[in-house]
Structure formats: C-alpha cells, structure tokens
C-alpha positions as a Markdown table, in Angstrom:
| # | Residue | x | y | z |
|---|---|---|---|---|
| 1 | Unk | 7.5 | 11.6 | 3.6 |
| 2 | Unk | 8.5 | 8.6 | 5.8 |
| 3 | Unk | 6.2 | 6.0 | 7.1 |
| 4 | Unk | 5.1 | 6.0 | 10.7 |
| 5 | Unk | 7.2 | 3.3 | 12.4 |
| 6 | Unk | 4.3 | 2.0 | 14.6 |
| 7 | Unk | 2.4 | -0.7 | 12.9 |
| 8 | Unk | 4.8 | -1.1 | 10.0 |
| 9 | Unk | 6.0 | -4.5 | 8.9 |
| 10 | Unk | 9.3 | -5.6 | 7.5 |
| 11 | Unk | 9.5 | -7.3 | 4.1 |
| 12 | Unk | 12.5 | -8.5 | 2.0 |
| 13 | Unk | 12.0 | -8.2 | -1.7 |
| 14 | Unk | 14.8 | -9.6 | -3.9 |
| 15 | Unk | 17.3 | -9.1 | -1.2 |
| 16 | Unk | 16.3 | -5.5 | -0.2 |
| 17 | Unk | 14.6 | -4.7 | 3.0 |
| 18 | Unk | 11.5 | -2.5 | 2.9 |
| 19 | Unk | 8.9 | -1.5 | 5.5 |
| 20 | Unk | 5.2 | -1.4 | 4.6 |
| 21 | Unk | 2.0 | -0.3 | 6.4 |
| 22 | Unk | -1.7 | -0.6 | 5.9 |
| 23 | Unk | -3.8 | 2.0 | 7.6 |
| 24 | Unk | -5.5 | 0.2 | 10.6 |
| 25 | Unk | -8.7 | 2.2 | 10.5 |
| 26 | Unk | -10.2 | 3.0 | 7.2 |
| 27 | Unk | -10.8 | 6.5 | 5.9 |
| 28 | Unk | -14.5 | 7.6 | 5.7 |
| 29 | Unk | -14.7 | 6.6 | 2.0 |
| 30 | Unk | -12.9 | 3.3 | 2.6 |
| 31 | Unk | -15.2 | 2.6 | 5.6 |
| 32 | Unk | -18.2 | 2.9 | 3.3 |
| 33 | Unk | -16.4 | 0.9 | 0.6 |
| 34 | Unk | -16.6 | 3.9 | -1.8 |
| 35 | Unk | -12.9 | 3.9 | -2.4 |
| 36 | Unk | -10.4 | 1.0 | -2.4 |
| 37 | Unk | -7.8 | 0.0 | 0.2 |
| 38 | Unk | -4.3 | 1.5 | 0.1 |
| 39 | Unk | -1.0 | 0.7 | 1.7 |
| 40 | Unk | 2.4 | 2.3 | 1.7 |
| 41 | Unk | 6.0 | 1.0 | 1.5 |
| 42 | Unk | 9.5 | 2.5 | 1.7 |
| 43 | Unk | 13.1 | 1.4 | 1.8 |
| 44 | Unk | 13.9 | 0.3 | 5.4 |
| 45 | Unk | 17.5 | 1.6 | 5.7 |
| 46 | Unk | 17.4 | 4.7 | 3.5 |
| 47 | Unk | 13.9 | 6.0 | 3.2 |
| 48 | Unk | 13.4 | 8.4 | 0.4 |
| 49 | Unk | 10.4 | 8.3 | -1.9 |
| 50 | Unk | 7.4 | 6.4 | -0.4 |
| 51 | Unk | 5.4 | 4.0 | -2.6 |
| 52 | Unk | 1.6 | 4.5 | -2.3 |
| 53 | Unk | -0.4 | 1.6 | -3.6 |
| 54 | Unk | -4.1 | 1.6 | -4.2 |
| 55 | Unk | -5.4 | -1.9 | -4.7 |
| 56 | Unk | -8.7 | -3.3 | -6.0 |
| 57 | Unk | -10.2 | -4.5 | -2.7 |
| 58 | Unk | -12.3 | -2.7 | -0.1 |
| 59 | Unk | -10.5 | -2.0 | 3.2 |
| 60 | Unk | -10.6 | -5.2 | 5.4 |
| 61 | Unk | -12.1 | -3.1 | 8.2 |
| 62 | Unk | -14.9 | -1.5 | 6.2 |
| 63 | Unk | -18.0 | -0.6 | 8.1 |
| 64 | Unk | -20.6 | -2.2 | 5.9 |
| 65 | Unk | -19.3 | -5.7 | 6.1 |
| 66 | Unk | -18.2 | -5.9 | 2.5 |
| 67 | Unk | -16.0 | -9.0 | 2.0 |
| 68 | Unk | -12.3 | -8.1 | 1.3 |
| 69 | Unk | -9.2 | -10.0 | 0.6 |
| 70 | Unk | -6.4 | -9.2 | 3.2 |
| 71 | Unk | -3.3 | -7.4 | 2.1 |
| 72 | Unk | -0.7 | -10.1 | 2.2 |
| 73 | Unk | 3.1 | -9.8 | 2.1 |
| 74 | Unk | 3.1 | -11.6 | -1.3 |
| 75 | Unk | 0.9 | -8.8 | -2.7 |
| 76 | Unk | 3.1 | -6.1 | -1.2 |
| 77 | Unk | 6.2 | -7.8 | -2.7 |
| 78 | Unk | 4.5 | -7.9 | -6.1 |
| 79 | Unk | 3.6 | -4.2 | -5.9 |
| 80 | Unk | 7.1 | -3.3 | -4.9 |
| 81 | Unk | 8.5 | -5.2 | -7.9 |
| 82 | Unk | 5.9 | -3.6 | -10.2 |
| 83 | Unk | 6.8 | -0.1 | -8.9 |
| 84 | Unk | 10.5 | -0.7 | -9.4 |
| 85 | Unk | 9.9 | -1.8 | -13.0 |
| 86 | Unk | 7.8 | 1.4 | -13.5 |
| 87 | Unk | 10.6 | 3.7 | -12.2 |
| 88 | Unk | 10.2 | 4.0 | -8.5 |
| 89 | Unk | 13.5 | 4.9 | -6.9 |
| 90 | Unk | 12.9 | 4.2 | -3.2 |
| 91 | Unk | 16.2 | 5.8 | -1.9 |
| 92 | Unk | 15.8 | 9.0 | -3.8 |
| 93 | Unk | 14.2 | 12.0 | -2.1 |
| 94 | Unk | 10.9 | 13.2 | -3.6 |
| 95 | Unk | 7.2 | 13.1 | -3.4 |
| 96 | Unk | 5.4 | 9.7 | -3.1 |
| 97 | Unk | 5.3 | 7.3 | -6.1 |
| 98 | Unk | 1.7 | 6.4 | -6.9 |
| 99 | Unk | 0.9 | 2.9 | -8.1 |
| 100 | Unk | -2.8 | 2.5 | -8.9 |
| 101 | Unk | -3.9 | -1.2 | -9.1 |
| 102 | Unk | -7.6 | -0.4 | -8.5 |
| 103 | Unk | -8.9 | -1.8 | -11.8 |
| 104 | Unk | -11.9 | -4.0 | -11.1 |
| 105 | Unk | -12.8 | -2.2 | -7.8 |
| 106 | Unk | -16.6 | -1.7 | -7.5 |
| 107 | Unk | -17.8 | 1.0 | -5.2 |
| 108 | Unk | -20.6 | 0.3 | -2.8 |
| 109 | Unk | -22.3 | 3.6 | -3.6 |
C-alpha cells in the first residue's frame, strides 16, 4: 500500500530517497494518549513495501495535552536504517513492514 502523497515529506537516507508521513490528526486512541504515535515511510521512486513505525511517544496532537517529542527527520532516518538491518526491502511488493519501537511508552489510561 502506497503512502498518500499529500503531507508526505522527502528524506534521503544513505543516498536513497524515501518519503515519510505522520498522520496529522491522531486516531481516537492516540488522541487520548492510550497508544503511541506512528509514522510510515516508503521508497520514493519505486514504492513497494511500506514501513510502519510505532514509536514510544504520544502523538504530538493528542487531546489531553500530554507532552510529546516531535517526529524529526533524524528519527525517521534512524528508523529506516534499523528496518533495513531487520530485513525491510522497500522496493519489493508486499504487505507493510512493522517496526515497533514503543518500548517505554506509558499509556494515559
């Protein structure tokens, strides 16, 4: 499944161009800070398998005002490198590759 082009950002990781996107509005569970923030990335020129990353922060736009670190390009690049080491093949077709980095997330419930 390809990323929606609107709102995606370009990033170059080790000479390869990717696109990444953070959902602008949180899901219900992210809005209440019950589940962590997530973002997606894909190869920019030959999109295949999408990388889905769950991090250990609440969504920056959560509804309860819980403090959150923003998702920075440096964090996206680190997640892409980690996923590549774990076997993500971004140009190959297939279902999304899940990278769970939510260790340390504390739910507000």
